[in-house]
C-alpha positions in Angstrom: -0.1 0.0 0.0 1.2 3.3 -0.8 0.7 6.8 1.4 1.6 10.3 0.3 3.1 12.5 2.6 4.2 15.8 2.8 7.7 16.7 4.8 9.5 20.0 4.7 12.7 20.6 3.1 14.5 20.2 6.5 13.2 16.9 6.9 13.9 15.5 3.7 17.4 16.9 3.8 18.0 14.8 7.3 16.0 11.8 5.8 18.7 11.7 3.1 21.5 12.4 5.1 20.2 9.2 7.3 19.6 7.1 4.4 23.1 7.9 3.3 24.8 7.1 6.6 22.9 4.0 7.1 22.7 2.9 3.6 19.0 2.4 3.6 16.5 4.1 1.3 14.3 6.9 2.5 11.2 4.4 2.4 12.8 2.2 4.7 13.7 4.7 7.3 10.2 6.0 7.1 8.7 2.6 7.5 11.2 1.9 10.5 10.0 5.2 12.1 6.4 4.3 11.7 7.2 0.9 13.3 8.9 2.7 16.4 6.2 5.2 17.0 3.6 2.1 16.9 5.6 0.1 18.9 6.2 3.0 21.8 2.4 3.7 21.6 1.7 0.0 22.0 4.4 -0.2 25.1 2.7 2.7 26.5 -1.0 1.5 26.5 0.4 -1.9 28.3 2.4 0.3 31.0 -0.7 2.8 31.6 -2.9 -0.7 32.0 0.1 -2.2 34.4 -1.4 -2.1 38.2 -5.1 -1.4 37.5 -6.2 -3.9 40.0 -4.2 -1.5 42.0 -5.4 -0.6 45.4 -8.1 -3.6 45.9 -7.7 -5.8 48.7 -8.9 -9.1 47.4 -6.6 -11.3 45.7 -7.1 -11.2 41.7 -7.8 -14.9 41.5 -10.2 -15.0 44.5 -12.1 -12.1 42.7 -12.3 -14.2 39.8 -13.5 -17.5 41.5 -16.0 -15.4 43.1 -17.3 -13.7 39.7 -17.3 -17.2 37.9 -19.4 -18.5 41.0 -22.5 -16.0 40.0 -22.8 -18.1 36.6 
């Protein structure tokens, strides 16, 4: 799939500099940057969810068993 993206002149020069340094194409660097952003966002969501059980006094397994017993 293709996507058209507008970037400014400075970004293009820096992208070309990095591409030359790393011997990769512009497209490869852009795909890597997108992958990194997606991974970072996913990790932040996981970190945000970690510890949601928080200050609850009941053990998680005990809670699960009590909820399932209602079925």
